[in-house]
C-alpha positions in Angstrom: -0.1 -0.4 0.1 1.3 3.2 -1.3 2.0 5.8 1.7 -0.9 8.3 2.9 -0.8 11.7 1.0 1.5 14.4 2.9 -1.0 17.1 2.3 -4.0 14.5 4.4 -2.1 13.9 7.1 -1.4 17.5 7.6 -5.0 18.1 7.5 -6.2 15.6 9.8 -3.7 16.2 12.5 -5.0 19.9 12.3 -8.6 18.5 12.6 -8.5 15.8 15.3 -5.0 16.5 17.3 -1.7 14.2 16.8 -2.7 11.3 18.9 -6.3 10.6 17.5 -5.2 11.4 13.9 -2.4 8.7 14.3 -4.8 6.4 15.3 -6.7 7.2 12.1 -3.8 6.6 10.0 -2.7 3.2 11.6 -6.3 1.9 11.0 -6.2 3.1 7.0 -3.0 0.6 6.8 -5.1 -2.7 8.4 -7.2 -4.7 6.3 -10.5 -3.7 5.5 -13.4 -5.6 7.3 -15.9 -7.4 5.7 -19.8 -7.1 5.9 -23.0 -7.7 4.2 -27.3 -6.4 4.8 -29.4 -9.3 4.4 -32.4 -8.8 1.8 -34.9 -9.9 4.4 -37.6 -10.8 1.6 -34.7 -13.6 0.4 -32.2 -14.4 3.1 -34.3 -17.6 4.7 -32.0 -20.8 5.3 -28.3 -21.2 5.2 -25.7 -19.2 4.2 -22.5 -17.2 4.4 -24.0 -14.7 7.1 -24.7 -17.6 9.6 -21.2 -17.0 11.6 -21.6 -13.5 10.7 -21.9 -10.8 13.8 -24.5 -8.4 14.1 -23.6 -4.8 13.4 -25.0 -2.9 16.1 -26.7 0.0 13.9 -28.3 -2.5 11.2 -31.1 -4.5 11.7 -29.7 -7.0 8.8 -26.2 -5.9 8.7 -23.4 -8.8 9.6 -19.6 -9.0 10.1 -18.3 -12.0 8.6 -15.1 -13.2 10.1 -13.3 -13.8 6.6 -14.2 -12.6 3.0 -15.9 -15.9 1.5 -16.0 -16.2 -2.5 -19.1 -14.3 -3.2 -18.6 -15.1 -6.8 -19.2 -18.9 -6.1 -22.3 -18.1 -3.7 -25.7 -18.9 -5.1 -27.4 -16.7 -2.6 -25.5 -13.8 -3.7 -26.4 -14.0 -7.2 -30.1 -14.6 -6.2 -30.4 -11.2 -4.6 -30.6 -12.5 -0.7 -27.6 -10.1 0.8 -25.9 -6.9 -0.5 -22.1 -6.8 0.0 -21.8 -3.4 2.0 -19.4 -2.2 4.6 -20.8 -1.5 7.9 -20.8 2.3 8.2 -22.8 2.9 4.9 -25.4 0.8 7.0 -26.0 3.1 9.3 -28.7 4.9 6.6 -30.6 2.0 7.2 -30.7 2.8 11.0 -31.8 6.6 10.4 -34.3 5.6 8.1 -35.9 2.8 10.5 -37.2 5.8 12.5 -38.9 7.0 9.6 -42.3 5.6 8.3 -41.6 5.9 4.7 -44.0 2.8 3.5 -45.8 3.8 0.6 -43.7 6.9 0.5 -41.5 8.3 -2.6 -37.8 8.8 -2.1 -34.8 9.9 -4.3 -31.5 8.7 -4.1 -29.6 11.1 -6.2 -26.3 10.0 -6.7 -27.5 6.3 -6.5 -25.0 3.4 -7.9 -23.7 1.0 -7.5 -27.2 0.4 -5.8 -26.2 -0.4 -1.8 -28.0 2.7 -0.1 -30.8 2.3 -3.0 -31.6 -1.4 -1.9 -31.9 0.3 1.7 -34.7 2.9 0.6 -36.4 0.0 -1.6 -36.8 -2.2 1.4 -37.9 0.8 3.4 -40.6 2.4 1.2 -41.9 -1.1 0.6 -43.9 -2.8 -2.1 -46.5 0.3 -2.6 -43.7 3.0 -2.3 -41.4 4.3 -4.9 -37.4 4.8 -5.3 -36.0 7.1 -7.9 -32.6 6.0 -8.1 -30.6 8.9 -10.3 -26.9 8.2 -11.5 -25.3 10.6 -13.8 -22.9 8.4 -15.1 -24.0 5.6 -17.8 -22.3 2.9 -17.2 -22.3 2.9 -13.1 -26.3 3.4 -13.9 -26.5 0.2 -15.7 -24.5 -1.7 -12.8 -27.3 0.1 -10.7 -30.2 -1.5 -12.3 -28.4 -5.0 -12.1 -28.3 -4.7 -8.6 -32.0 -3.3 -8.3 -33.4 -6.1 -10.5 -31.3 -8.6 -8.5 -33.0 -7.0 -4.9 -36.2 -7.7 -6.6 -39.0 -5.4 -5.0 -39.7 -3.9 -8.5 -40.3 -0.4 -6.6 -37.4 1.4 -7.8 -37.0 3.2 -11.0 -33.4 3.9 -12.0 -32.7 7.0 -14.0 -29.5 8.6 -15.6 -29.8 12.2 -15.8 -28.2 15.6 -14.1 -29.2 16.5 -11.0 -30.5 19.6 -12.7 -33.4 17.7 -14.7 -34.3 15.9 -11.7 -34.7 18.9 -9.6 -37.5 20.0 -12.2 -39.7 17.6 -10.3 -40.2 19.9 -7.3 -41.5 18.7 -4.3 -41.9 15.6 -5.0 -40.3 13.4 -2.6 -40.8 12.7 0.8 -37.2 11.7 1.3 -34.2 13.1 -0.8 -30.6 11.5 -0.1 -27.5 12.9 -1.9 -24.3 10.3 -1.1 -22.4 12.3 -2.9 -19.4 12.2 -4.9 -16.1 13.0 -3.0 -12.2 12.6 -2.6 -12.8 9.7 -1.2 -10.3 9.3 2.1 -12.8 6.9 3.6 -12.0 4.2 1.3 -8.1 4.8 2.0 -7.6 1.2 3.0 -10.3 -0.7 0.7 -8.6 1.2 -2.6 -5.2 2.4 -3.6 -6.4 4.3 -5.8 -8.0 6.4 -3.7 -4.7 7.3 -2.2 -2.9 8.1 -5.5 -5.6 10.4 -6.9 -6.3 12.2 -3.8 -5.1 16.0 -3.6 -6.1 19.4 -2.6 -7.5 20.6 -5.7 -9.5 17.7 -5.9 -11.1 18.1 -2.3 -12.1 21.7 -3.9 -13.6 20.4 -6.6 -15.4 17.8 -5.2 -16.8 20.5 -2.4 -18.4 22.5 -5.2 -19.8 20.3 -6.8 -21.2 18.4 -4.3 -23.0 21.9 -3.0 -24.4 22.1 -7.1 -25.6 18.7 -6.3 -27.6 19.3 -3.0 -28.6 22.6 -4.3 -30.4 20.6 -7.1 -31.6 18.0 -5.0 -33.4 20.2 -2.3 -35.7 21.3 -4.9 -37.0 17.7 -5.1 -38.0 17.5 -1.3 -41.5 18.2 -0.2 -42.1 20.2 2.7 -41.4 18.7 5.9 -39.5 15.9 4.3 -36.1 14.4 5.2 -33.0 15.1 3.6 -30.2 13.3 4.0 -26.1 14.1 3.0 -23.4 11.8 3.3 -20.1 11.3 1.9 -17.1 9.0 2.6 -14.7 11.2 3.3 -12.9 12.7 6.6 -11.9 16.4 5.6 -14.5 19.3 6.6 -14.6 21.1 3.3 -16.8 18.4 2.1 -18.5 17.6 5.2 -19.3 20.3 7.6 -18.0 22.8 5.4 -20.5 21.9 2.7 -23.4 22.0 5.2 -22.1 25.6 6.5 -22.1 27.0 2.8 -25.4 25.5 2.2 -27.1 27.1 5.2 -25.6 30.4 4.4 -27.3 30.3 0.9 -30.7 29.3 1.9 -31.2 31.1 5.3 -33.8 29.9 7.3 -35.4 26.6 5.7 -34.0 23.7 8.0 -35.4 22.4 10.9 -33.9 19.7 13.4 -35.2 16.0 13.0 -36.3 14.1 16.3 -32.7 13.6 18.3 -31.0 10.4 16.5 -29.8 8.2 19.8 -27.6 5.7 19.6 -25.3 3.8 22.2 -21.8 5.4 22.6 -19.9 2.0 22.5 -20.6 2.4 18.8 -17.8 4.7 18.5 -19.9 7.3 15.9 -19.0 10.5 16.5 -22.0 12.7 16.9 -22.2 16.9 15.9 -24.2 19.6 14.8 -24.3 22.1 12.0 -27.0 24.3 12.5 -30.3 22.2 12.4 -28.2 19.6 10.7 -27.2 16.2 12.9 -24.4 14.7 11.6 -22.7 11.6 12.0 -19.0 10.6 11.8 -17.3 7.3 11.2 -13.7 6.8 11.9 -11.9 3.4 11.0 -10.1 3.5 14.2 -13.4 3.8 16.7 -15.9 2.0 14.3 -14.5 -0.8 12.8 -15.7 0.3 9.2 -14.7 2.4 6.3 -14.9 6.7 6.7 -18.6 7.8 6.6 -20.3 11.6 7.2 -23.6 11.8 7.3 -26.1 14.7 8.1 -29.6 15.0 8.3 -32.3 18.1 8.4 -36.1 18.4 7.5 -37.2 21.1 4.9 -39.0 24.2 6.1 -39.7 25.8 3.2 -42.9 25.6 1.1 -42.4 23.6 -1.9 -45.9 23.1 -4.2 -45.5 19.9 -6.0 -44.8 20.8 -10.0 -44.2 18.2 -12.6 -42.3 19.2 -15.7 -44.4 18.7 -19.5 -43.5 15.4 -20.4 -41.1 15.1 -23.3 -42.1 12.0 -24.7 -44.5 9.3 -24.1 -42.6 5.6 -23.2 -45.5 3.9 -21.9 -48.1 1.9 -23.8 -50.4 0.0 -21.3 -51.3 -3.5 -22.2 -54.8 -5.2 -23.4 -57.3 -6.6 -21.2 -56.6 -10.0 -22.3 -52.5 -9.4 -22.0 -53.2 -8.1 -18.6 -55.5 -11.2 -17.3 -52.9 -13.6 -18.6 -49.7 -11.5 -17.2 -51.5 -12.0 -13.8 -51.0 -15.5 -13.6 -47.1 -15.1 -13.0 -47.7 -12.5 -10.0 -49.3 -12.6 -6.6 -51.3 -10.0 -5.9 -51.8 -9.2 -9.7 -54.6 -7.1 -9.1 -52.3 -4.7 -7.5 -50.5 -4.6 -10.4 -50.6 -2.5 -13.7 -48.8 -3.7 -17.1 -47.2 -1.5 -19.7 -45.2 -1.8 -23.0 -41.6 -0.2 -23.2 -40.0 -0.5 -26.5 -40.4 -4.4 -26.7 -40.7 -5.4 -23.1 -43.4 -5.6 -20.9 -43.5 -4.3 -17.8 -45.0 -4.7 -14.0 -45.8 -1.9 -12.0 -47.7 -1.6 -8.4 -50.5 0.3 -9.4 -50.2 2.9 -6.6 -47.2 4.4 -7.9 -47.5 3.4 -11.8 -48.7 7.1 -12.7 -45.3 8.5 -10.8 -43.3 6.3 -12.9 -45.2 7.3 -15.9 -44.8 11.1 -15.6 -41.1 10.7 -14.4 -40.3 8.6 -17.3 -41.9 10.8 -19.9 -39.6 13.4 -18.9 -36.5 11.8 -17.7 -34.0 9.2 -19.0 -35.5 6.0 -17.4 -32.9 2.9 -17.5 -35.3 0.3 -15.8 -38.5 0.5 -13.8 -41.1 -1.9 -12.3 -40.0 -5.4 -13.1 -39.3 -6.4 -16.6 -41.4 -9.4 -17.4 -40.7 -10.2 -20.6 -42.0 -10.3 -24.5 -45.2 -12.2 -25.5 -44.8 -14.5 -28.7 -47.7 -16.6 -30.0 -49.6 -16.3 -26.6 -47.0 -17.5 -24.2 -44.1 -15.1 -22.2 -40.8 -15.5 -22.8 -39.8 -14.1 -19.3 -37.1 -11.6 -18.5 -34.4 -12.7 -15.9 -35.6 -9.7 -13.7 -38.9 -11.7 -13.5 -37.1 -14.7 -11.7 -36.1 -12.1 -8.8 -39.2 -10.5 -8.2 -40.4 -11.0 -4.7 -43.9 -10.9 -6.1 -43.6 -13.9 -9.0 -46.0 -16.5 -8.5 -44.0 -19.9 -8.5 -46.6 -21.6 -9.4 -47.0 -20.3 -12.8 -44.2 -21.7 -13.9 -42.7 -25.3 -13.5 -39.7 -25.3 -11.3 -36.1 -27.0 -11.6 -34.3 -27.5 -8.6 -30.6 -27.4 -8.9 -27.8 -28.9 -6.7 -25.0 -26.7 -6.3 -22.9 -27.7 -9.1 -25.4 -27.6 -11.7 -26.2 -24.4 -10.2 -23.1 -22.5 -10.7 -23.0 -24.2 -14.1 -26.0 -22.2 -14.7 -25.0 -19.1 -13.4 -21.5 -19.8 -15.8 -24.4 -19.8 -18.8 -23.1 -23.6 -19.5 -25.2 -26.5 -20.9 -27.1 -28.0 -18.2 -28.7 -31.4 -18.2 -32.4 -31.6 -18.8 -33.0 -33.5 -15.9 -36.6 -33.4 -14.3 -37.4 -30.6 -16.5 -41.0 -29.7 -17.8 -40.9 -29.2 -21.8 -40.8 -25.1 -22.2 -39.9 -22.6 -19.6 -38.9 -23.7 -16.0 -37.8 -21.9 -13.0 -34.2 -22.9 -12.0 -33.4 -22.6 -8.2 -30.9 -23.7 -5.3 -31.8 -23.7 -2.1 -35.0 -22.3 -2.6 -33.8 -18.9 -4.6 -34.8 -18.1 -7.8 -31.7 -18.2 -9.9 -33.1 -17.6 -13.6 -35.1 -19.4 -16.5 -34.0 -22.1 -18.6 -36.6 -23.4 -21.5 -36.7 -27.3 -22.3 -36.6 -28.2 -26.1 -36.7 -31.8 -26.0 -33.7 -33.2 -25.1 -31.8 -29.9 -24.7 -32.6 -26.7 -22.6 -31.4 -23.2 -23.5 -30.0 -21.4 -20.7 -31.6 -17.9 -20.3 -29.2 -16.3 -18.0 -28.0 -12.7 -18.9 -24.6 -12.9 -20.3 -23.8 -9.7 -19.1 -24.3 -11.1 -15.6 -22.4 -14.8 -15.9 -19.6 -15.7 -13.6 -16.8 -16.0 -15.9 -14.6 -19.3 -15.5 -13.6 -19.9 -11.9 
């Protein structure tokens, strides 16, 4: 590991004092702990989490004693858990105190999707998370993780913050996990040390303030605002908050005090009405994180921009009836054609997704069900991951571990007891995807982009 940047160490000594700074520096040269967060809709049964230690601030979080081969764990590919370092899971602790069921949440800088999956679970089946990522390649990764999590309540968009801001007063909660100088990743990623500079800190702080300005517009009056970074310096953290307060004036109100056990090692502070929380590796056995929370106290009438395009076409009555066989609680879903694929949406948020998709660049939304050919559905892989999939709608082929890994490598697998036509393949009760049996052979329908490379 290359040495810590000298300018960074000088900053931290000024900020923390020599003794505390040295403890931080020492921790940054140790191995990163391994943690995961379980998907409550999918995590039953055996798994890598069985010998994990509970994370105090995360109901579904587990610290692992050693890093397993996640790539060779079928539960990972089935969305039973998300690999997420412990500090980042504190967002779960914050939103657990909110009643977000059925609400709308904006995750402004969402890739790769760890915090998006937290919010997806928090809003429940009838809520909606808009997960925006400006970088298209990262937005595609985000969409894959959303599909795997399987709640069907996320719209992934690929837009600049000012485009999202046009949906004024739309969201009950807005979260900005801002792009930052990445000091909290110094022990995980050597490139973070190589890329750090004073200039990078200044550039990040300016960009963060711009994103926060735009995100704030989309929050309704009384809504919860969360700002976070994975960096230690005050310029991007407390300094950013002070600059925003100076710009906006008296439009903030403190949330109820967020209490926690002092033994967790979290450093709590205040900047105006914002409550702040700092995670230092030597105190919390995690990577670095800064989180700030506040409520909006500013009248913000909801405004929806004029549609630029029509992207959804509702399906006919006969198709709705047929598609409903594939879903639990089918009567609570709407179905629409987007390009050449049919998607399912919970009816409570369908109109909202439609409005957003007509003005923004939507990468993925709801649940991709697939395409209908000659009266039969060719299912999309995402449907296999949906927590409301009706398993009785399709034959199930239960695979042992060896065959399951072959399937995930997109290899040919033996027909075995498969039914002619479409089969759902599972391992230990968790769905992995679909195959289609055609006589003595079967087509492996697992997505090429997700397959395990030979190991």
